[in-house]
N, C-alpha and C positions, 0 to 999 in steps of 0.2 A: 338257712344254709341252702346251697344249690343242691340239686338232685343230679346225680350222674346216671348214665344208662348202665344197664347190667353188664354190657360188654366191656365197660371201662372199670379199671380199679379206682377207688375213691381219689377225688382230686387231691393232689399233693402227696399221695402215698409213695412209698419207694418204688413201686412197680409202675407208676403212671408215666408214660412217655411224655415229656413236655409238648404241648401243642405250640407254645411260644417259648423259644430259649434265647436269652440275651446273655452274651458271654464276652467280658473284658471291654465293654463298649466305651470308647472315648469319642468326645465331640467338642470341637472348638468353633466359636464364632469370632474370627480374628484372634485376638489375644485373650479373649474370654473362654475359659475351660469350663464348658457347661455340663458334660457328663464325664465323670472320673472313674474309669475302670468298673462299670456298671455290670453286675451279674444278676439275672432274674429269670426263673422258669415258671411257666403257668401251665398247668394240666388242663385237659379238655373238661369242660363243665365247671371250671372254677372261676369265682369271682375275686379279683384282687383289686383292692382300692389303695390308690397311691395318694399319700398325704404329705403335706410339707408347706413351709413358707413360700411366698411369691419368689420367683427366681431360683428355686432350688433344683430345677431341671425336670420337674414332672411332665410338663406339656412337651418338651423336647424329647424326652424318653418315648412318650405316647407316639409322637410324630415320626420317630425313627423306625417304629415297628411296622409301619406300611410304606416306609421310604418317602415320606413327605419331606424328611431331612435325611441327608446322607451321614454317615459316620466316618470318623477318621481311622479308628482302629476297632478291632474286635469283629464279632460275627452275631448276626441275629438270624434265627432259623423259624420258620413257620411250618409246622407239621413235618419237621425233619429236613426241611429244604432251605438252603440259604437264600437270603433275599436277592432276587434278580435285580440287575442294575439298569435295564432298559428293555424295550421292545415288548412282544407279546407276553413275555414272562412277568413283567412289571404290570402289565394290564390284568393279567390273571390274579396276581397278588392283591391288587386293589379291589378285585371282586370277591376274594376270599377273606379280606379283613376289612370290615366295615367300620367307618369312622364318624362320629357325631361331634360336632365342633361347638364352641361357646356360641358363636353367631351361626345362624341356621343354614346359611349358604344355599338357599333354595332358588330355583330359577324364577325371577320375578315375573316374567312374561309368560310363563307356563301355569296351568292349573295344577291343583294339588295331585290329581290323578296322573297327569303328565309328568310331573317331577318324579313320581314314584315309578313309573313305567319306562321312562327314557333310557336308563342304563340297562335293564334287561333287554329291551328291544335291540339297542344299538350294539352293546357289548356282547351279550350272550345270545343274540339272534332269536330271542323268544317271540313267537307269534303275538301280534298286538292283542288279540282277544284273550289269550292265555295270560299275557302280562297284565292286562286290565283286571281279569278276574282275580288274580293273585294280589294285585294292588289293593283292590277293594277289601279282600280278606284282612290284609295287613293294616289298612286304615281303620277297619272295624275293630281290629285287636288293639290299636293304640287310641281308639276312641274318637276318631274325627272322619268317620266314613260319610257323614252328612255334610262335610266340607269339600267333597272330592271335586266339584266343579268350580270351586272358587279359586282366586289368585291368592298367593301368600299374603299380600298386603291386606286382605280382608280378614285374616286370621289373627288371633291373639299370639303372643310370643310363646305361651305354652303350646297352643295349637301347632305353631310352626315347628317347634322343636320336636313334637311328636310326629309330624310329617316326615322331618329329617330322619327320625329313627326308622319309620316305615320305609323310607327310601333305601336306607342301608340294609334292612332285613330283606328287601326285595331281590338282593343279589345272593341270598342264602349263604351268608359269610360263615366262616368256621370260628371267627373270633369278632367281637365288638370292641372297639376303643371308644371311650368317651372322655373328651377333654374339657372338663368343667362345664357339663351340658346345661346346668342351671344357673350359671353365673350372670348371664344377661337377662334373666327373667325376674319379674316382680314377684315378691314373696308369695303372693297367693296362687301364682302359677307353678311354683316349684314342686309342689306335691303332685301335680298332674303328671309331670315328667318322671318323678321319683317312683311313682306307682307303676308306670310302664316299665321302667328299668328293673323294679323288683320282680314284676311278673316275668320278665325275660330270664332273670336269674333262677327263679323257681322252675322254669321250663328247661333249665340246663345249658343256657347259653354261655360260652366262655366270654368273660368280660374283664377288661382292664380299664378301671375307672379313675380318672384324676378329678377330685371333687373336694369341696370344703364342707360337704353335707355329712356331718358327723353322725347323725341319726342313721343314715343309709350305711355308712361304713359299719357301725355297731350291729345292725340288724341283718345285713345282707352279705357282707364280705366273708369269704373263707380265710383270707389273710389280708393284713394291712401292711403296706410297705411305707416306711417313713424315709423321705429324702431331705437332705439339706445340702447346699453348696455343691450340687452335682453328684453327691454320693448317696448310696442307700445305707442308712445308719442302723435301721431295724426292720425285720421282717417278722411278724407274729400273728397268730389268731386275734381278732378284735377284742375278745374278752381279756386277753393278756395285755395287749398293747394299751388299751384305755385304763385298765386297772393298775398295771405295773409297767410303765415304760421304762426301758433300761437305761437309756442315755439321757444325760442332763438336757441336751438340746430337745429331745422329744418331750420331756417333762415340762420344759419352759413353754414349748409350742402349744401343748395341750392346756396348760395353766391359762394361757392367754385366750385360746380359742374357745374353750368350753365355759368361760365365764360370761360371755356374750349370749 
């Protein structure tokens, strides 16, 4: 489980102010209704893993939280503030809400070190030497400091994804979003990334993780959210969800995915 600071009530407790609050969110892509009246709150220091079949709305929900996708109805708040729609407020939001994608989205023509420093230097106006020192600390933390001078193409997929995590951490985000961060990796590289994410959780990082990695969900999540057809059907601690899923849809999903 994650560790919260002494200044915060336990994650998910009645007194914990949500760091992320999603209320009544609706989202359409044309005639396709992809998010249907979604409500979710995530407390500071909490790790929430979002599970569900393909097309259930998991990734779309993740992308609405930092406004990579707009919503049609409802409200999303980060640390009590509604999502800004444009301008400096949106840039600030993107610096406070880190996101790690399925594909690594690194700048191919920049070194690993440059990939991690470019946003702090350009967006936060951090002096280059300070940004580089911090970047090296983060690259050390995710286990790729020795790759700092290489280009992304010279790294394995697992190394590139760990660089992508360091890049997000360089902005000192309040919350980290992970959209199936291991789905593009070879099986032997998945553990490299999972270990980094587990370490972040132990350090108290607030995380919303869309994944099919059931082991990570069991070991690390404070709560599991199960989605299907654009709706949240269940929210429960992992020990309850995996042992006693309440809905027939969740039971069917787990029966299929856990037998592989």
